[in-house]
LOLOLUM-446948 format. One line per 5 residues: number of its first residue (from 1); their letters; for each residue x negated, y, z of N, C-alpha, C, O. Coordinates in nm, 2 decimals, decimal comma. Layout:
N
NUM> A> X/Y/Z/X/Y/Z/X/Y/Z/X/Y/Z; ...;
% end
This chain:
171
1> MREGG> 6,27/7,59/-7,67/6,23/7,67/-7,79/6,34/7,76/-7,83/6,32/7,88/-7,87; 6,47/7,71/-7,83/6,58/7,80/-7,87/6,59/7,92/-7,78/6,63/8,03/-7,82; 6,56/7,90/-7,65/6,59/8,01/-7,56/6,47/8,11/-7,55/6,50/8,23/-7,54; 6,35/8,07/-7,57/6,24/8,16/-7,55/6,13/8,15/-7,66/6,03/8,22/-7,65; 6,15/8,07/-7,76/6,05/8,05/-7,86/5,94/7,96/-7,82/5,94/7,91/-7,70;
6> IAALS> 5,84/7,94/-7,90/5,73/7,85/-7,88/5,65/7,90/-7,76/5,60/7,82/-7,68; 5,63/8,03/-7,74/5,55/8,09/-7,63/5,61/8,05/-7,50/5,53/8,03/-7,40; 5,74/8,04/-7,49/5,80/8,00/-7,36/5,80/7,85/-7,33/5,83/7,81/-7,22; 5,76/7,78/-7,43/5,77/7,63/-7,41/5,65/7,58/-7,33/5,54/7,63/-7,34; 5,68/7,50/-7,23/5,57/7,44/-7,15/5,61/7,29/-7,12/5,72/7,25/-7,13;
11> MEGIA> 5,50/7,22/-7,09/5,52/7,07/-7,06/5,61/7,06/-6,93/5,69/6,97/-6,92; 5,58/7,15/-6,84/5,66/7,15/-6,72/5,81/7,17/-6,74/5,89/7,10/-6,69; 5,84/7,27/-6,83/5,97/7,30/-6,86/6,04/7,19/-6,94/6,16/7,16/-6,92; 5,97/7,13/-7,03/6,02/7,01/-7,10/6,06/6,90/-7,01/6,16/6,84/-7,02; 5,96/6,87/-6,92/5,98/6,76/-6,82/6,11/6,79/-6,73/6,19/6,70/-6,71;
16> ARAGV> 6,11/6,91/-6,69/6,23/6,95/-6,60/6,36/6,94/-6,68/6,46/6,89/-6,62; 6,36/6,99/-6,80/6,49/6,98/-6,88/6,52/6,84/-6,91/6,64/6,80/-6,91; 6,42/6,75/-6,93/6,45/6,61/-6,96/6,48/6,53/-6,83/6,53/6,42/-6,84; 6,45/6,59/-6,72/6,47/6,52/-6,59/6,37/6,40/-6,57/6,40/6,30/-6,50; 6,25/6,42/-6,61/6,14/6,33/-6,59/6,02/6,40/-6,55/6,01/6,52/-6,54;
21> GKTTI> 5,92/6,32/-6,51/5,79/6,38/-6,47/5,71/6,42/-6,59/5,73/6,37/-6,70; 5,62/6,51/-6,56/5,53/6,56/-6,67/5,45/6,45/-6,73/5,42/6,46/-6,85; 5,41/6,36/-6,65/5,33/6,25/-6,70/5,41/6,17/-6,81/5,35/6,11/-6,90; 5,54/6,16/-6,79/5,62/6,08/-6,89/5,61/6,16/-7,02/5,60/6,09/-7,12; 5,62/6,29/-7,02/5,62/6,37/-7,14/5,48/6,35/-7,21/5,47/6,33/-7,33;
26> YRWWP> 5,37/6,36/-7,13/5,24/6,34/-7,18/5,21/6,20/-7,24/5,13/6,18/-7,32; 5,29/6,10/-7,19/5,28/5,96/-7,24/5,32/5,96/-7,38/5,27/5,88/-7,46; 5,42/6,04/-7,42/5,47/6,04/-7,56/5,41/6,15/-7,65/5,40/6,12/-7,77; 5,38/6,26/-7,59/5,33/6,37/-7,67/5,20/6,43/-7,60/5,20/6,45/-7,48; 5,10/6,45/-7,68/4,97/6,50/-7,62/4,97/6,65/-7,59/4,88/6,70/-7,51;
31> SKGAV> 5,07/6,73/-7,64/5,07/6,87/-7,61/5,21/6,93/-7,64/5,30/6,86/-7,70; 5,23/7,05/-7,59/5,36/7,12/-7,62/5,38/7,14/-7,77/5,49/7,14/-7,81; 5,27/7,16/-7,84/5,28/7,18/-7,98/5,33/7,05/-8,05/5,41/7,06/-8,15; 5,29/6,94/-8,01/5,33/6,81/-8,07/5,48/6,79/-8,04/5,56/6,75/-8,12; 5,53/6,83/-7,92/5,67/6,83/-7,89/5,75/6,93/-7,98/5,85/6,89/-8,03;
36> AVEAL> 5,69/7,05/-8,00/5,76/7,15/-8,08/5,77/7,10/-8,23/5,88/7,12/-8,29; 5,67/7,03/-8,28/5,68/6,97/-8,41/5,79/6,87/-8,42/5,87/6,87/-8,51; 5,79/6,78/-8,32/5,90/6,68/-8,32/6,04/6,74/-8,31/6,13/6,70/-8,38; 6,05/6,84/-8,23/6,18/6,91/-8,21/6,22/6,98/-8,34/6,34/6,97/-8,38; 6,13/7,04/-8,40/6,16/7,11/-8,53/6,19/7,01/-8,64/6,29/7,03/-8,71;
41> LDAAS> 6,12/6,90/-8,64/6,16/6,80/-8,74/6,29/6,74/-8,72/6,37/6,72/-8,81; 6,33/6,72/-8,59/6,46/6,67/-8,56/6,57/6,77/-8,60/6,67/6,73/-8,66; 6,55/6,89/-8,58/6,65/7,00/-8,61/6,66/7,02/-8,76/6,76/7,05/-8,81; 6,54/7,01/-8,83/6,54/7,05/-8,97/6,57/6,93/-9,06/6,61/6,95/-9,18; 6,54/6,81/-9,02/6,55/6,69/-9,11/6,68/6,68/-9,18/6,68/6,63/-9,30;
46> PGIRF> 6,80/6,71/-9,12/6,92/6,70/-9,20/6,92/6,79/-9,32/6,99/6,76/-9,42; 6,85/6,90/-9,31/6,85/7,00/-9,42/6,74/6,98/-9,52/6,74/7,04/-9,63; 6,64/6,89/-9,49/6,53/6,87/-9,58/6,56/6,76/-9,67/6,59/6,65/-9,64; 6,56/6,80/-9,80/6,58/6,70/-9,90/6,45/6,68/-9,98/6,40/6,78/-10,03; 6,40/6,56/-9,98/6,28/6,54/-10,05/6,32/6,46/-10,18/6,31/6,34/-10,19;
51> PARGD> 6,36/6,54/-10,28/6,40/6,48/-10,41/6,29/6,40/-10,48/6,18/6,45/-10,48; 6,32/6,29/-10,53/6,23/6,21/-10,61/6,30/6,12/-10,70/6,29/6,00/-10,70; 6,38/6,19/-10,78/6,46/6,11/-10,88/6,38/6,05/-10,99/6,42/5,96/-11,05; 6,27/6,11/-11,02/6,18/6,06/-11,12/6,20/6,12/-11,26/6,11/6,10/-11,34; 6,31/6,19/-11,28/6,33/6,24/-11,41/6,24/6,36/-11,45/6,19/6,37/-11,56;
56> SVWAD> 6,21/6,44/-11,35/6,12/6,55/-11,37/6,06/6,59/-11,24/6,13/6,64/-11,14; 5,93/6,58/-11,23/5,86/6,62/-11,10/5,88/6,77/-11,08/5,88/6,82/-10,97; 5,88/6,85/-11,19/5,90/6,99/-11,18/6,04/7,03/-11,12/6,05/7,12/-11,04; 6,14/6,96/-11,17/6,27/6,99/-11,12/6,28/6,95/-10,97/6,34/7,02/-10,89; 6,22/6,83/-10,94/6,22/6,79/-10,80/6,14/6,88/-10,71/6,19/6,91/-10,60;
61> LRELL> 6,03/6,93/-10,76/5,95/7,02/-10,68/6,02/7,15/-10,66/6,02/7,21/-10,55; 6,09/7,20/-10,76/6,17/7,32/-10,75/6,28/7,31/-10,64/6,30/7,39/-10,56; 6,35/7,19/-10,65/6,45/7,17/-10,55/6,40/7,16/-10,41/6,46/7,21/-10,31; 6,28/7,10/-10,39/6,22/7,08/-10,26/6,18/7,22/-10,21/6,21/7,25/-10,09; 6,12/7,31/-10,29/6,08/7,44/-10,25/6,20/7,52/-10,21/6,19/7,60/-10,11;
66> IGIAG> 6,31/7,51/-10,28/6,43/7,59/-10,25/6,48/7,54/-10,12/6,53/7,62/-10,04; 6,48/7,41/-10,09/6,53/7,35/-9,97/6,45/7,40/-9,85/6,50/7,44/-9,74; 6,32/7,40/-9,87/6,23/7,44/-9,76/6,24/7,59/-9,73/6,25/7,63/-9,62; 6,25/7,67/-9,84/6,28/7,81/-9,82/6,41/7,84/-9,75/6,41/7,93/-9,67; 6,51/7,76/-9,78/6,64/7,78/-9,71/6,62/7,75/-9,56/6,68/7,82/-9,48;
71> LMSDP> 6,54/7,65/-9,52/6,52/7,62/-9,38/6,44/7,73/-9,31/6,46/7,78/-9,20; 6,33/7,77/-9,39/6,24/7,87/-9,33/6,31/8,01/-9,31/6,28/8,09/-9,23; 6,41/8,04/-9,40/6,48/8,17/-9,39/6,60/8,16/-9,30/6,67/8,26/-9,28; 6,63/8,04/-9,25/6,74/8,02/-9,15/6,71/8,11/-9,03/6,60/8,10/-8,97; 6,81/8,19/-8,98/6,78/8,27/-8,87/6,75/8,20/-8,74/6,69/8,26/-8,65;
76> VLGPH> 6,80/8,08/-8,73/6,76/8,00/-8,61/6,63/7,92/-8,62/6,55/7,93/-8,54; 6,62/7,85/-8,73/6,51/7,76/-8,75/6,38/7,83/-8,80/6,27/7,80/-8,77; 6,40/7,94/-8,88/6,29/8,01/-8,94/6,18/8,05/-8,84/6,06/8,03/-8,86; 6,22/8,12/-8,74/6,12/8,17/-8,64/6,04/8,05/-8,57/5,93/8,06/-8,54; 6,11/7,93/-8,56/6,05/7,82/-8,50/5,95/7,76/-8,60/5,84/7,71/-8,56;
81> FAGVI> 5,98/7,76/-8,73/5,88/7,72/-8,83/5,76/7,80/-8,82/5,65/7,75/-8,82; 5,78/7,93/-8,82/5,66/8,02/-8,81/5,58/8,00/-8,68/5,46/7,99/-8,68; 5,65/7,98/-8,57/5,58/7,95/-8,44/5,50/7,82/-8,45/5,39/7,81/-8,40; 5,56/7,71/-8,51/5,49/7,59/-8,52/5,37/7,60/-8,61/5,26/7,55/-8,58; 5,38/7,67/-8,72/5,27/7,68/-8,81/5,16/7,76/-8,74/5,04/7,73/-8,76;
86> ALTQM> 5,19/7,87/-8,67/5,09/7,94/-8,60/5,03/7,86/-8,49/4,91/7,86/-8,47; 5,11/7,78/-8,42/5,06/7,69/-8,31/4,96/7,59/-8,37/4,86/7,55/-8,30; 4,98/7,54/-8,49/4,89/7,44/-8,55/4,74/7,50/-8,56/4,65/7,42/-8,58; 4,73/7,63/-8,56/4,59/7,68/-8,57/4,52/7,68/-8,43/4,40/7,69/-8,43; 4,59/7,66/-8,32/4,53/7,66/-8,19/4,54/7,52/-8,12/4,47/7,50/-8,03;
91> DQAAA> 4,63/7,44/-8,17/4,66/7,31/-8,10/4,64/7,20/-8,19/4,72/7,17/-8,28; 4,53/7,13/-8,18/4,49/7,02/-8,27/4,60/6,91/-8,27/4,63/6,85/-8,38; 4,66/6,88/-8,16/4,77/6,78/-8,15/4,89/6,82/-8,24/4,95/6,74/-8,30; 4,92/6,95/-8,23/5,03/7,01/-8,31/5,00/7,00/-8,46/5,08/6,96/-8,54; 4,87/7,03/-8,49/4,83/7,03/-8,63/4,84/6,89/-8,68/4,88/6,86/-8,80;
96> TAFRD> 4,79/6,79/-8,61/4,80/6,65/-8,65/4,94/6,61/-8,66/4,98/6,54/-8,76; 5,03/6,64/-8,57/5,17/6,60/-8,57/5,24/6,66/-8,70/5,31/6,60/-8,76; 5,21/6,79/-8,72/5,27/6,86/-8,84/5,22/6,79/-8,97/5,30/6,77/-9,06; 5,09/6,76/-8,98/5,04/6,70/-9,10/5,09/6,56/-9,12/5,13/6,52/-9,23; 5,10/6,48/-9,01/5,14/6,34/-9,02/5,29/6,33/-9,03/5,34/6,24/-9,11;
101> RVLGP> 5,37/6,41/-8,97/5,52/6,39/-8,96/5,59/6,48/-9,06/5,70/6,44/-9,11; 5,54/6,60/-9,09/5,62/6,70/-9,17/5,56/6,71/-9,31/5,62/6,67/-9,41; 5,43/6,75/-9,32/5,37/6,77/-9,45/5,33/6,65/-9,52/5,35/6,63/-9,64; 5,27/6,56/-9,44/5,21/6,44/-9,50/5,30/6,35/-9,59/5,26/6,33/-9,70; 5,41/6,31/-9,55/5,50/6,23/-9,63/5,53/6,29/-9,76/5,53/6,23/-9,87;
106> TWVAY> 5,56/6,42/-9,76/5,60/6,49/-9,88/5,47/6,51/-9,97/5,48/6,49/-10,09; 5,36/6,55/-9,91/5,24/6,57/-9,98/5,20/6,44/-10,06/5,17/6,45/-10,18; 5,20/6,33/-9,99/5,16/6,20/-10,05/5,25/6,17/-10,17/5,20/6,13/-10,28; 5,38/6,18/-10,15/5,48/6,15/-10,26/5,46/6,24/-10,38/5,45/6,18/-10,49; 5,45/6,37/-10,36/5,43/6,46/-10,48/5,29/6,45/-10,54/5,27/6,46/-10,66;
111> HQRLV> 5,19/6,43/-10,45/5,05/6,41/-10,51/5,05/6,30/-10,60/4,99/6,31/-10,71; 5,10/6,18/-10,57/5,10/6,07/-10,66/5,17/6,10/-10,79/5,12/6,06/-10,89; 5,28/6,16/-10,78/5,36/6,20/-10,90/5,28/6,29/-10,99/5,28/6,28/-11,11; 5,21/6,38/-10,93/5,12/6,48/-11,01/5,00/6,40/-11,07/4,96/6,43/-11,18; 4,94/6,31/-10,99/4,83/6,23/-11,05/4,88/6,15/-11,17/4,81/6,14/-11,27;
116> DLQAR> 5,00/6,10/-11,16/5,06/6,03/-11,28/5,07/6,12/-11,40/5,04/6,08/-11,51; 5,12/6,24/-11,37/5,14/6,34/-11,48/5,00/6,37/-11,54/4,98/6,38/-11,66; 4,90/6,39/-11,45/4,77/6,42/-11,50/4,71/6,30/-11,59/4,65/6,33/-11,69; 4,74/6,18/-11,55/4,69/6,06/-11,62/4,76/6,06/-11,76/4,70/6,01/-11,86; 4,88/6,11/-11,77/4,95/6,11/-11,90/4,92/6,23/-11,98/4,97/6,25/-12,09;
121> GELNG> 4,83/6,32/-11,93/4,80/6,44/-12,00/4,90/6,55/-12,00/4,91/6,64/-12,08; 4,99/6,54/-11,89/5,10/6,64/-11,88/5,08/6,74/-11,77/5,18/6,81/-11,73; 4,96/6,74/-11,71/4,93/6,83/-11,60/4,81/6,91/-11,64/4,70/6,85/-11,66; 4,82/7,04/-11,64/4,71/7,13/-11,67/4,65/7,18/-11,54/4,67/7,29/-11,50; 4,57/7,09/-11,48/4,51/7,13/-11,35/4,50/7,01/-11,25/4,52/6,90/-11,29;
126> EPDDV> 4,47/7,05/-11,13/4,45/6,94/-11,03/4,57/6,93/-10,94/4,63/7,03/-10,90; 4,61/6,81/-10,90/4,73/6,79/-10,81/4,72/6,87/-10,68/4,82/6,93/-10,64; 4,60/6,87/-10,62/4,59/6,94/-10,49/4,62/7,09/-10,51/4,68/7,15/-10,42; 4,57/7,15/-10,62/4,59/7,29/-10,65/4,74/7,32/-10,67/4,79/7,42/-10,61; 4,81/7,23/-10,74/4,95/7,26/-10,76/5,02/7,26/-10,62/5,11/7,35/-10,60;
131> LDMAF> 4,99/7,16/-10,54/5,06/7,16/-10,41/5,02/7,27/-10,32/5,11/7,33/-10,25; 4,90/7,31/-10,32/4,86/7,42/-10,24/4,93/7,55/-10,28/4,98/7,63/-10,20; 4,94/7,57/-10,41/5,01/7,68/-10,47/5,16/7,68/-10,46/5,23/7,78/-10,47; 5,21/7,56/-10,43/5,36/7,55/-10,41/5,39/7,58/-10,27/5,49/7,66/-10,25; 5,33/7,53/-10,17/5,36/7,55/-10,03/5,30/7,68/-9,98/5,36/7,75/-9,89;
136> GPLWY> 5,18/7,72/-10,02/5,12/7,84/-9,97/5,20/7,96/-9,97/5,21/8,03/-9,87; 5,26/8,00/-10,08/5,34/8,12/-10,09/5,46/8,12/-9,99/5,49/8,23/-9,93; 5,52/8,01/-9,97/5,63/8,00/-9,87/5,58/8,03/-9,73/5,64/8,10/-9,66; 5,47/7,96/-9,69/5,42/7,98/-9,56/5,37/8,12/-9,54/5,39/8,18/-9,43; 5,30/8,18/-9,64/5,25/8,31/-9,62/5,37/8,41/-9,60/5,36/8,50/-9,52;
141> RLLTR> 5,47/8,40/-9,69/5,58/8,49/-9,67/5,65/8,46/-9,54/5,70/8,56/-9,48; 5,67/8,34/-9,49/5,73/8,31/-9,36/5,65/8,39/-9,25/5,71/8,44/-9,16; 5,52/8,39/-9,26/5,44/8,45/-9,15/5,42/8,60/-9,17/5,40/8,66/-9,07; 5,44/8,65/-9,29/5,41/8,80/-9,30/5,54/8,88/-9,33/5,55/8,99/-9,29; 5,63/8,82/-9,41/5,76/8,90/-9,44/5,88/8,80/-9,45/5,93/8,78/-9,55;
146> PDQLD> 5,91/8,75/-9,33/6,02/8,64/-9,33/6,15/8,70/-9,39/6,23/8,62/-9,43; 6,18/8,82/-9,38/6,30/8,88/-9,43/6,31/8,88/-9,58/6,41/8,90/-9,64; 6,19/8,85/-9,65/6,19/8,85/-9,79/6,17/8,70/-9,84/6,13/8,68/-9,96; 6,19/8,61/-9,76/6,18/8,47/-9,79/6,32/8,41/-9,82/6,40/8,41/-9,73; 6,34/8,37/-9,94/6,48/8,31/-9,97/6,46/8,21/-10,08/6,35/8,19/-10,14;
151> EEFAS> 6,57/8,16/-10,12/6,57/8,05/-10,23/6,53/8,11/-10,36/6,47/8,04/-10,44; 6,56/8,24/-10,39/6,52/8,30/-10,51/6,37/8,31/-10,52/6,31/8,28/-10,63; 6,31/8,34/-10,41/6,16/8,35/-10,41/6,10/8,21/-10,44/6,01/8,19/-10,51; 6,16/8,10/-10,37/6,11/7,97/-10,40/6,13/7,93/-10,54/6,04/7,86/-10,60; 6,24/7,97/-10,60/6,26/7,94/-10,74/6,16/8,01/-10,83/6,11/7,96/-10,93;
156> TVAAA> 6,12/8,13/-10,79/6,02/8,21/-10,87/5,88/8,14/-10,86/5,81/8,13/-10,95; 5,85/8,09/-10,74/5,73/8,01/-10,72/5,73/7,89/-10,81/5,63/7,86/-10,87; 5,84/7,82/-10,81/5,85/7,69/-10,89/5,83/7,73/-11,04/5,76/7,66/-11,11; 5,89/7,83/-11,08/5,88/7,87/-11,23/5,73/7,91/-11,26/5,69/7,87/-11,37; 5,67/7,98/-11,17/5,53/8,01/-11,19/5,44/7,89/-11,20/5,35/7,88/-11,28;
161> LIRAF> 5,47/7,79/-11,12/5,39/7,66/-11,12/5,41/7,59/-11,25/5,32/7,54/-11,31; 5,54/7,59/-11,30/5,56/7,52/-11,43/5,49/7,59/-11,54/5,43/7,52/-11,62; 5,49/7,72/-11,54/5,42/7,80/-11,65/5,27/7,77/-11,64/5,21/7,76/-11,74; 5,22/7,76/-11,52/5,07/7,75/-11,50/5,02/7,60/-11,53/4,91/7,58/-11,58; 5,10/7,50/-11,49/5,05/7,37/-11,48/5,12/7,27/-11,57/5,06/7,16/-11,60;
166> AQEPA> 5,24/7,29/-11,61/5,31/7,19/-11,70/5,25/7,20/-11,84/5,23/7,30/-11,90; 5,22/7,08/-11,89/5,17/7,07/-12,02/5,25/6,97/-12,10/5,28/6,86/-12,05; 5,28/7,00/-12,22/5,35/6,91/-12,31/5,27/6,78/-12,33/5,14/6,79/-12,34; 5,33/6,66/-12,33/5,25/6,54/-12,35/5,18/6,55/-12,49/5,24/6,59/-12,59; 5,06/6,49/-12,49/4,99/6,48/-12,62/5,06/6,38/-12,71/5,11/6,28/-12,66;
171> D> 5,06/6,40/-12,84/5,11/6,31/-12,94/5,02/6,19/-12,96/5,05/6,10/-13,04;
% end
């Protein structure tokens, strides 16, 4: 992926680089997209911080979006993020791996925190809508104008979410 991007990635090339047969690769991953998701997760995981301190879901979500925007705007990792997201539209195994390994754990953790806010009357809206509106702008900008994706944009998205969805607790 580093040398030629997602388009140049092949199961044959992965097997040759690993010094194993193609069947060995297929035993662990169902497609090149699933391998790409795994490689991206391995490369990005040191930089992904999933804050969940509990003091403020909004502060944690802002920090998460800034961290993700930092990775997406990284000159090395950013194009691979875009490639993997695009690949998930054509490769069901990549889509499943991305959902289960990358998006899923974060989505579940934040969804529950937003459900708790909603139960306390501190969320003006639906948890799914908040999360869609949090991640959607980052992905859209990554795919359409990656040169304009940065931590400031992520902070702007977080501020808009707070204005739209945060509600003071009822007395």
